[in-house]
N, C-alpha and C positions, 0 to 999 in steps of 0.2 A: 366310578359313580355310574348310574344307568342313564341312558339312551335318549332322547328323547324324541319321544312318543312318537307314529302313524298320523294324527291331525296336523300335528306339529311342519310336519315337515309336509303336509302336502300342501299348504295355506305355504307356507315359502316357493312354491312353486312355480312359475313363471309363465307368461303370456306363448311363448316362442315353444316352448314343450309344447303344450296345450294343441293349440292346433298344430302341431306335424304328429299328434296320436288320432286325430283323425279322420276316421275310415267312411271316404266317398260311399252314400248307395243310391237307392233309386230315387228318384224322385215323389215325394207324396201323390199318390195317384187326386187326392180330394184339390189335389193345387192343380190337373190338369191347364182347368180353361182358361186359368189367368194369363199362358204363355197370345192364347188365341185377343184378349181380352187387351195385351201392351200392341201386338202389333190392326190389329180388324177391323183398323179402322171407322175408328167407332167417334158417334162424336164427343169435345172433346170442352169441357168448361170447369171452370176454375172454381174451384170448393165458394172463393169467395164472392167472386162474380154470380156464382149460382146462389147463394146465400143471401145479396143485397138482396138478387132476384126477386127472392121467397119474401123476401119482409114489403121491397114496394109494391109485392102483389096483393098483399094484404088492406091496402087500402088507408096505408096511415094512419087507424086506429087506434088508439090510447091503446090499446087491453094487445093489440099486439105487433105495437112500433119498435125493434129495437134497442138494446135500453141501452139509456146513456152511459157512458164509462164512470163519474161522479154516481149512479146509483147504485155501484158496487158497495158492497157491504166489509169496511172495513175490519170484520171475523173472516170472512173470504178465501184474505189470504191466506188465512194458518189457516184453508181447510185442504191436508197431510193429512199421511195417512191412514184411512179413510176406512181399510180392510187389513186388519191385525198383520195374522203374515203370510200374507200380498203379496207383501208395500218390501221388496226388498231393493231398494236401494244400492245396492254395494253389490252389489254379484256378484260374483269373484271365480276365471274360470275354473279356479280345482275345488268350491267346497261345494256341499252337498248342503241343496235347495229342498224346501220344507215350500208347499204346499198344497194349498185346503181348496178343492173341489168344487167348484160352484155349479145354480142349476144350473142344466143341461149341456154343465160338462163332455167330452167327449175325450176317451184317451187318448184317440187321433193325433185331434188337435193342439193336446197340451204335450207331445210328443212331439208334434210338429216345432213349438215356436222356440221349446227349449233347446230344441236342434242332438233330443236321440229317437230313439226307435222304443217306440210297443212295446217289443218285447224286455226293452234297457228297462221297461216302465216296472212292468208286470214281475221284472224278473226283482228288481229289487222294493219290490215292497208284498211281494209272495202274494200277489193275485190268481185265480182263479185261473179270469180272461179277461179280453177290452172294457167288457158288461162291469167290470165288477166291485165299482165303485160309486159316492154314493153322496149328493151335498153333503162338506164341510170335515169331510175324512182329509186326514191329514197324509199325502201320499207323501212319500222318493225322491229327487229326482236325482239322477247322479252330477256330473261338471264336463261326462263326452256320453260319447255312443260307450257301453262294456257295462262292468258288471262292479257291482258294491260286495267285498267280499268282505266277510269277516277272520281277523283273523284264532287260527286256535291251536291250541300247544305240539306240539313238531313240525308249523311248518317254513315254510319256510321260501323268497321268492320265487323262485326257480320251480320248486314243488304248486304253487297257488299259479304262477302265468301254464303251466304242464294242465292245469286242470283246465284248462282255458283259453288252451289252446291258444297262444300267445308269446310272443316272446319274449325272457323275459328281463330285454335290457330295457322295456318299454312301456316297463314299467318301473323297474327301479328312476327312468325315464320321470316320467306324470308324478310319480310321486317323492321323485326326489329322496333317491334312496344312497349310501352307499353301501360294501362292501361290509361294513364295522355296525352298519347298522343293526341291531336288536328288532326283529318282530315280538311284538309289544300282546299276549291274549285274547281276547274280544274290539283291541284299533280295528278300527276300516279301513283298507286298503281300494284304489283306485283300479279295477285292470281295466284299462284300456284298450275295445274291440274284444272283450271276452266274450264268449258267450254261453249258457244254459243250457242242457239237450232238456225237449220239453213237446211234448204230444200235443202239447200246443202248439198254435203254427199264428199267431197275429196276423189279422184281418187289418189293410194299409197299411203296412210300416216301413214309414223312416227311420232314415237313418242317416247323422251327422248334416242337419239343415239345421243354418246357421244359423242363427237366434236373435231375435228382433234386428236392428239394427243389416244384420243379415236375406231376412226375407224378400220374395218375390213387391219391384214398384212396381205402383198401378196407378202411378200418377192423379188426373184425376176424377179418379173411377167411384175416391168416397169423399162429398163435399164434407166443407163445415158441423156439426148438424147443428149449431150457435155459436154468442158472438159473447164476449166476457176476455180474461184474463187469465193466463195459464196460472195455475197455485202454486202446479206441480207438476213439474215432466216426466218425461217417459216414465215409469216403476212402479213395479210389482211384474203381474204381464201383458208385459204389455198396452198401457196402458198411458192418456195424462186426464190428468185436474181444469175442468174450464172452469174461473168460479165469473158470478153476476148478480144480480140480485133473486133476490125468491120470485119464484113463477114465472124466468124467464122463459120464452121456446125451444123445445130441446125438436129436433127432423131429426128421420130418418135418412142417415149420412150415401142407402143407397136402396134402392129397388130388393122385397127378400121377401120370407111369411116369419115371421114371430112367434121362436119359438118357445120365448118364456116369457110372461111375462107375472108376473108379481106384486100383489099391494098390495103384503099379510104378512109377510115374515123378516127378520133379521138380513137371515142370509149373508154372509159369513161377513156382515158389515156391510154391504151394498147398497140394502133399506131394499126402495122402492126399486123393478127392478124392469129390465125389459132387454131378448135378446133376440136376432136379431140373424137367418140363415142369410141366404145371400146367392145365386147360383154360381155361381165360380167356382166355392166351399169353404169361401173364406165366411165368418160369422162376426160381429160386432156388440157385445154390451154397455149398458147405457145405463151410472150406478148413481142409487142420493135421490130423483125423485123425488117428485112431491105431491104429481098427481099427472097419471096411467092414462092416457090416454086413446089408447089401443087395447083388441083383445088378444089369447093366445090362437095359434094363430092364421092368424087373420093376414092377411096381403096389403101391403103396407109399397107405401110411392117412394123414390127417392125425391124428401122434399118437404114434406107427407107433415104437417102436426104433431105428435107419438108422447110427445111427459110436456112437463114442467116440470125445473128445475128446485127443486128444493138438499133439503139436510137431514130425512131419512137415513137407519141405519149406523154407520160410524163415521159422523161428521163431524167438523166442529164451526160450517159457517153455509149459505146456500154454494151447490155445484155441480158442474157434473164431472161423474168417471165414464169417463169414454176408450176403453177398450178396445183393441184391431186384437183378431187369430186367423193367424193366415198369411198375413198378408204385411206390411210395413206402414209406419204407421206412419199417417197426412203429418204430423206434428212433432215427431222423431225428434225434427233436429232442431226444436223451438225449443227457448229458455220462459227460464219459473219469471214472471213477469210481462211477459211478451200482451202484447191485446194489441182485438182484434173486430 
């Protein structure tokens, strides 16, 4: 009887062995300013208080007043899975993830958010360099910093481990392999901590940065960009869906520069979207808008009106898909159905 394949072994692997195989490395240089924000004595304003102040400052006009909860569309609660391959609600620590490149993406941000290094992504996808990506391109992300290796005829765990300069026991442990397991040709095996000799050295390399929930917590650096009901909690690339009435106001969550303002394309399912780059090395994304109110390259301030909520792209009801790249999402602990 044939032995189980490597993929099935990987799926069975448990979380403790995953964390044990991660190798600490340098912190992402793009996030070097974050520490100073957390302890620099900056004015701290609650996201809810800041948003309420903005609405009150609009003079209470009907056009700009915050939407009542009963105006939320019944269909909005179904506004989930807004982007096809990116909304990975069941991210398992030993599973290779497929991610679709978004407009304005940088490989260093993707690496940081998923807890791997830029070189890991370059090796896993046979990229020439860190700039060798484009929107709608699907890349593979290893579950841990290391190498994804396709097994060739005659290879053993020992020979694979030696090739990448790691301990064979780590390879066995991570992939839950026993001494009697066969390596099936063309199956893939994860080599935690493995490295490929290459002439290209990725800039801004990061390694072993814990994903999503373990990203730096910036407290109240980001304000809540709108009001409504959470129709889907943390999913995809560190994003949350907030449903409300169509054309509800969307505000800039922090000071920054609009690096992407696209009101024409499908954009991988995000529809009309905005990306804002912030001075501390983070960026945020606002998707599915009905109307965009700023232009690319424009400087925006925290609380500035930037768009109106819509249902463009892949969407089943008016909502905002709000992502935070490079830091913990302010709503990461909020559950679907929460109203604010």
